[in-house]
C-alpha positions, 0 to 999 in steps of 0.5 A: 536559468534556475532549475524549477522543474520537478526533480527526476524520479518524482511526479505531479498528479492531476485531479483525475489521477488523485481521484483514482489513487484515493479510490484505491487507497480507500479500498485498501484502508477499508480492509485494514480497518475491518481487520482491526488495524489502526492508522499511525503516521510518522515523520518523513525525516528521521535520524539516519542511524535508525536506518543504518542499524536496520536496513541493508546496504542497498537501501542505505546507499540509496537513502537521501541523507543530510546534516541539518544546521545543528549538525544532526545526521538525518534522512528522508525515510526510505521505508516505513517499517523502521519508523513504525517500530521506532514509534512503538518503542518510544510511545506504544510499548505499554499498549494492550497486545496484540497491537495492530498498526497500519500506515501509508505515506511517501518514501524516498530513495535515490533509485534509477527511475523506471516503470513503477519505480520512483525516487518518491514513492508511496508505501502502505503497510501493517505491523502486528505486535505482541503475538506469533501464534500461527493464526495471528500470522496467518491473519496478517498474511490474509490481510495483505492478500485481501488488501491487494484484491480490494485494490482491484487485482485478481490475478495475483500469487501469494508465496510463503516460506519459513526461514527457520527451516532454511536455517535448520538445513544450513546448520545440518550442512555445516554452513558457517556464514549463514547471513551471507548465504541468506543475502545471496539467496535473496539476491538470486545470486547463484554464482555467489552461492557456488563460490561460497559452498562446496558441491554437496552443500550447493546441490542440497541447498538447490534442491531445498530451494526448489521445494514446492510441496510440504512433503518434499520439505519434510524429507530434507529436514526433521519432519517435526521442524515443519510443524509450524509451517504446516499449521500456517498452511492450515490456517490460511485454508481456514481464512480461504487464502490460496497460497503457494509454498516457496522455500526460496524466499529469503531475507538479506537482514539478520533480524528476519525470522520464521514465516516470510511471504511475498505477493506477485502481480504477473501483469508486471512481468519480471519485476512482479513483486508488489508485497513482502512481509514476514516475522522479524525481531527488530524492536530490541535493536531499537532499544525496546523489550523483546516482543513478537512482531510481523508485518508487510509492506505494499508498493502502492505505485506498483499496485497502480501500475499492475492495475494499468497493465492488467487493463483494470479501470479504476472507478473513482466515484463521482457525484458532483452537482453543477449549479448554473444560473440562467441570468445575472439576477439568479447568481446570488440565488444560485450561490444560496442553492450551492451553499445549501447542497454543500451544507448537506455534504454534497460535492458542488461546483458553482458556475463562476465564469458567468457562462451561457446556459449552453456553455455551462452544460458543456462545462458540467459534462466535461467536469463529470457532473451527474446532475445540473441544478438550473436556477431560473427566474420563473422557477425561483419565483415559485420556490423551485429549480430545475434538475437535469440528469446528465446521463438520461437528459431528463429534467424535472422541477424540484422545490428548493426546500426539498432539493437535498433529499430529491437530488 
């Protein structure tokens, strides 16, 4: 028998689920727009080379890749940062700076499906191109924090570090394979670090990664090197964003520089990260002119899971109007009323199954209608209809020509 069920690690969404997803999506988009970011969209299919030059080994191993009929090596995008930067290099380099972009869409990875992790998943993100001022990066961090709050999550933690300070420390310690050390820190691979470093290097690095206070950090590097991090923390205070200093944040990819940050949702338990971002230098790898870039990616599905785990109800706005004729003779007038309301921008469902009035009201209630417009013979002769409030149960007669403004 043919395999026609949905592939493992993918999902179908009911209308109710989609209303909830769109509600959260709209709330987060609203924050992006208020910060002056403009939406872009890129193809779900890209050249595989775009990701092999940018992504880590784990992402490459999980990428859905294939050769098309012309022999091109293509991939379903495993993330959205590289496509956004490819788009910038191809078409947007001459745009005024700073350039603020955001995106939202499905990504694909051959990952082991589990709670909050799927083979088709949705990602949101923002890119700030053309400035690396402390206030610019702090505003980007503030944007990520406020977007998560707008989604409905209140119990979240923002952690922030500076990779340049970690680089200074590794230089002072005489560590040669710094990229490998960064990858091991990113993976929390303590055994791997012990194998690469001598005892003094290991002890000093462990002490640095445990720092959660700027004074402690300054005691382990040249104090002047902490100036930019200090400015960042000051600017985040200006933007009224609570932050925890975390020197253990690392990135396993060489093009990350400077400030890095993550946002956690404790409701998710051990796998609590829902956002990651920072400064990077990716554009030159894609053939573009060097330019300051920073950005972040949000795991949209993980945010929804965190809302569920935290017991947060997603209030999807429902203002549906149900139009019900009381007789066969009133079906055409009812259709005209539905058309009138739809032309006014209302969400309207018209009875199409020729139900009795009692069953129409039951169906309207199940559908979540807030109002039912009852089109009756006597009222129609007077140029009116009855409007029933489904919450209070009250009914009132309304003139048809006044209906859009009265409902």
